[in-house]
KOLTOR-866688 format. One record per residue (C-alpha): x, y, z. Coordinates in steps of 0.001 Angstrom, whole numbers, plus 500000, padded with zeros to 6 digits. Layout:
XYZ
...
//
This chain:
500000500000500000
501023503618499589
503247505200502251
503709508921502748
506594510714501130
508438513395503099
506270515946501314
503052514169502330
504125513980505966
505170517637506129
502006518780504352
499690516944506753
501583518116509856
501468521700508654
497710521464508162
497258520061511660
499320522868513190
497370525436511200
494049523994512317
495201523797515938
495652527570515887
492222528033514301
490570525865516972
492283527863519724
490961531096518221
487448529631517970
487523528552521615
488778531919522883
486175533742520783
488551535358518292
486716533500515531
482929533372515293
481227530134514257
480522531626510825
484214532467510413
485287529072511746
482900526981509653
484811527018506331
488060526363508198
486738523315510046
485079521920506927
488423522048505123
489632519662507834
486690517277507868
484988518649510971
481190518972510928
478790520323513532
475985517769513766
472809517505515832
474444516800519184
478179517309518774
481005517818516339
481753514959513930
485194514270512476
485283512498509113
488597510762508429
489721509858504916
490595506278504052
491713506848500444
490354504157498097
489447502173501212
492945500818501943
494243500679505500
496785498622507449
496757497125510931
498645499979512567
496216502511511148
493188500488512262
494679500235515758
495121504006515808
491483504489514841
490564502195517725
492697504264520098
491146507525518886
487640506118519347
488441504992522879
490368508081523997
488460510942522386
485097509513521347
482635506987522815
484520503822521940
483358503255518384
483601504602514840
481219504608511910
482441503427508494
480668505239505668
479637504696502051
482545506941501005
485204504616502458
485714507027505361
485334506639509107
483404509122511231
483808509892514913
480521511299516148
481334512691519603
484694514542519687
485166517675521750
486398520616519718
489458521122521912
490510517496521277
490245517536517481
493807518830516803
495176516024518992
493052513525517050
494460514885513785
498011514671515139
497350511045516108
496106510368512580
499219511980511101
501322509615513231
500013506742511084
499830508533507711
496154509478507874
494240512768507716
490814514383507352
491658516801504524
488996517263501826
486492514940503470
484155517920503403
483593521181501566
483144522145497925
486213520356496722
487316516993495327
486499514482498035
488113511184499055
488753509146495868
487084505741496185
487749502401494513
486686498773494294
487160497238497753
488414493998496140
491102495895494206
494343493981493719
492757490704494815
489835490059492472
490487487726489578
488273489631487164
490108492954487161
492272494218484325
494468496164486735
494497497358490329
492709500737490298
494330502022493495
497542503435491937
495337505610489722
493204506584492707
496351507577494610
497588509606491651
494235511407491568
494416511969495326
497801513625495053
496718515742492089
493497516915493727
494726517560497275
494886521311497808
494697521867494032
494696525681493855
491960525868491220
489584523386492845
489234524364496498
486066526429495994
484059524478493449
480333525027492903
479712521930495082
481487518810496277
482995516534493636
483368512750493872
485551510377491855
485524506563491826
487747504072489986
487283500381489204
489534497919487410
486926495352486411
483855495055484207
481865494159487319
481315497499489015
481917497205492756
482617500937493138
479297502414491875
481236504507489352
478105505512487422
476774507372490475
479837509640490730
480748513010489266
483568511211487461
483567507420487204
486590505645485746
486647502070484485
489975500574483450
489725499064479960
492117497787477326
492072498505473616
494543497147471055
496924496159473823
496896499611475437
495453500383478862
493129503277479444
489785504319480891
486137504498479999
485140507845481495
481677508465482932
480565511933483953
477535513469485631
476402510653487887
475068511340491351
472207510689493739
470637513218496125
467474515096495245
468116514725491493
469499511218490939
471211510558487612
473290507790486085
476595508977484652
477023509226480885
480014508059478858
482184511070478087
485086509126476580
484900505461475631
488682505192475728
491080507593477419
494766506593477247
496314505987480647
498813508815480252
496001511333479778
494217510630483059
495280513749484960
495005516364482203
491636514975481108
490342514903484701
491551518459485150
489794519486481950
486494518039483210
486672519795486572
487858523052484954
484917523134482551
482446522424485325
484099524969487625
483273527655485059
479842526393483963
478531525055487267
475593526813488879
476543528886491916
473157530577492209
471417527455493509
473259524784495513
470653522193494570
471577522672490918
475312523084491375
476503519500490851
478082518512487539
475167516160486808
472937519232486431
475526520938484225
475667517881481957
471875517692481900
471440521396481072
474147521621478388
474034518062477052
476863515548477123
477889516413473541
478510520074474421
480307519117477637
482458516725475619
483341519483473152
484323521897475923
486316519266477804
488231518235474682
488990521882473956
490276522471477476
492161519167477442
494040520196474301
495099523418476036
496424521897479249
497758518520478160
501242519882477257
501627521182480822
501807517649482240
504751516538480059
504926513015481441
505758513956485043
502560512331486250
503594509071484567
506838509064486557
504772509561489693
502403506779488646
505279504363488089
506624505086491580
503169504767493121
502404501514491316
505415499804492947
503752500303496339
500666498356495294
502242495108494184
500581491842495184
502059490565498470
504050487333498524
501350484697498923
502515481367500371
501488478036498891
499375476480501637
497593473107501744
493809473449502048
493070470204503918
492109471988507145
489791474353505300
488092471540503420
487596469490506586
486074472457508444
483847473363505511
482515469818505249
481950469295508977
480897472679510423
477605474109509064
478129477487510778
481555477876509194
480214476699505842
477392479227505976
479875482021506654
482182480937503824
479290480723501378
478270484350501989
481306486220503306
484160484691501311
484848485617497676
487173483966495180
490687485406495048
492855485599491942
494700482642493487
492686479494494177
494373478762497514
493539482262498803
490318484132499428
488839487567499980
487045487792503336
484273490323503924
483766491104507601
480162492074508211
479536495178510310
475824494338510081
475050491954512919
471252491649513130
469984494581515176
473312496438515146
474000499870513660
475186499346510058
478824500377509668
479650500776513363
482675499043514889
483825499254518499
487417499940519475
487745496301520524
486442495091517161
488854497382515323
491690495880517356
490573492377516371
490445493284512689
493888494875512913
495303491716514512
493759489515511809
495240491712509090
498671491575510684
498547487860511417
496736486452508408
496156489171505805
499554490614504821
498750493670506939
495992494902504649
492363495829505208
489818497514502969
486748499548503819
483892498923501398
481315501462500252
478802498966501653
480058499744505183
481907496477505749
485606495634506195
487608493379503878
490648491134504347
491737490997500690
494526488375500815
493830485421503106
495057481842502724
492078479475502683
493938477333505205
493554480163507745
489821480674507272
488716478440510188
490957480375512605
489802483723511210
486160482709511509
486585481591515121
488267484877516018
485535486897514321
482808484922516125
484349485805519481
484323489491518512
480735489496517213
481971489999513642
481043486697512003
477492487444510859
477050485449507648
475020487956505671
477223489709503104
475036490571500118
471867489353501832
468857491391502895
470207492335506350
473482493641504866
471760497010504791
473410500313503871
472098503102506080
473145506685506709
473281507990510317
469907509668509834
468243511734512509
470181510012515292
473202512150514364
472816514203511193
471649517822511253
470291517474507697
468234514336508281
464447514427508264
463849510874509525
465578508026511322
467564505475509316
469434503394511877
466375502098513802
464657501177510523
467694499186509403
467926497510512803
464234496594512812
464320495186509273
467401493082510031
465933491824513312
462672490866511597
464480489031508809
466541487137511358
463380486097513202
461763484889509963
464900482936508933
464292483725505251
467497485516504235
469239482551502686
466147481543500770
465747485115499501
469389485315498422
471110488484497117
469106491605497946
470343495170498355
468321497259500816
469536500834501218
468133503501503533
468574507292503589
467263509632506253
466875512582503884
466870513566500231
470682513887500178
470774510094499762
473907509271501771
472440505774502152
472375505360498342
468684504409498431
468233505316494760
470416502362493721
468965499842496172
466949496900494895
464687498116497676
465378501749498474
463921503523501496
463863507314501865
462820508840505168
461079512215504973
459230514590507263
455527514913506522
453990517588508785
456230516567511649
455735512831511143
458312510432509698
457231509012506365
459179506430504381
459028506225500596
459990502996498847
461708502684495480
462275499433493608
464659498320490896
467677500452491692
471113499045490923
474608500332491645
476500497834489489
477501497853485818
473740497585485118
473184500827487026
469625502069487383
467706504543489527
464873502944491467
461234503777490739
458997505104493489
456189502695494343
453626505200495593
452624506785498933
455025506465501820
454680504466505024
454681505477508672
457592504407510866
455646501459512310
454537500358508833
457830500270506953
459085496899508241
455820495083507362
455941496776503942
459431495396503273
458267491987504467
455382492065501960
457823492880499160
460001489916500093
456991487589500331
455848488805496918
459245488032495419
459308484529496936
455867483833495452
456591485047491924
460209484030491261
460591481335488639
463090479347490714
465502479991493629
468256481063491239
466235484110490099
467275487013492319
465011489801493548
466320492294490999
466014489767488162
462439488991489140
461600492688489346
463001493287485869
461013490372484503
457587491190485979
457843494947486562
456342497068489309
452767495730489183
452870492680491476
455087494412494018
452833497452494107
449813495230494681
451628493579497580
452573496936499089
449117498512498828
446655495591499003
443615497630500062
444163500291497407
444632497700494674
441559495764495832
439447498933495788
440683499782492316
439794496300491068
436283496599492569
//
């Protein structure tokens, strides 16, 4: 994985020292909250419903054991003993005291971490496929490109005051595990005539105006990544709406001007600035790429794994859901579920972080990944070690066998923490997961993506959930809208609203009716929920959701 250069280390320390002075001036009253706000946002510090919240960057989701241990220490010393992993491959601490934040940032800098550009109208944390470097289906590891983009965008003088925030995601495979089509720029590594490059998507995004990104370039040569990315952001920086923050994202700019006109302007700008890069970025890329080489993987006999798989149904169940094929047959990718039934999706205690750090150090070549689905990944694990890993996870409450199933729910913090939220998300996710566990239907249902947002900003990615749930305020009462048919993969789609929303005490039974409807109408157990929905359409599901209304209409 990437390690800081001397420049990186000095840059981060300087920012911490600068922010320490700003915090001191806020505390002594020299700075008002209005004056302090843009300064704290530049350093990932929000003011939420009950307290400050510090959002820490985990670039492209990659972290090592030492860094995870430091996050555990920070949670225990300066927070309430836990952290919340987000859909942006970040971690959030929800209860820091303002006076402690500079010390937290110094502690992060000790392990090559920071909170820079995790907020504000700038280029945010660059995300990537959480199986990067381990999956057998990828053309190339996307993380070196993500790191190159991180270095280019950090404190870029032209892009610190953009019309709105700007998000970039990179994947190295045809199977999209990074939701690139829901980003301002989505990059897919492709090959053409023996040359490596990118398919470039632009103008994706969720929120109050969800849109799927459009192809801006079908093939961009690898060496043009930075100048072309700069051209895109430069064009949007000039065209983007600053008169209305709800229309300021690049998706609106693409929609208003058309992708053809945006393409023309980007190509024009690209031609102007491309000579300025003169290959320096390729030297940087070559140096970065060396830090992302596949670790030395030992040849290990799999007899112990096979014996455990054949004899232990609990272990077998966990392997079947939480273990993914690695590029090497004797190794595996392990997804650690942070979605125990009834738990807060994405939360991990300090003790659990310590356990995951120890597993990475002992069995995973000192590597962990944070997924956009709010889980943690051990990307390089010998299959021979899986029984030991599973036993350790069970002791820590981290062995829930539900990755990709209905209780593996993505949920934003909602009204429990967020000042923007209009409804609760966490209790809804907990109640749905608890109900599914009681019914014991998850394995029969199979793959199902349920995503929940507590407001129109869609931090829970509900628009791309097979079942999406959006919590809203209706005259002071929580009301939950349901969308169906969303998809965040290479078959990306925005879900369709089913109809009127449901009260808080009605939403779990509504989801249960949808699942029962699917089980009744699927052609066979191999047909997933999303496949069945695409085959039969909205009609049967809508009838299941609103039985009285449909019966009255029929009468």
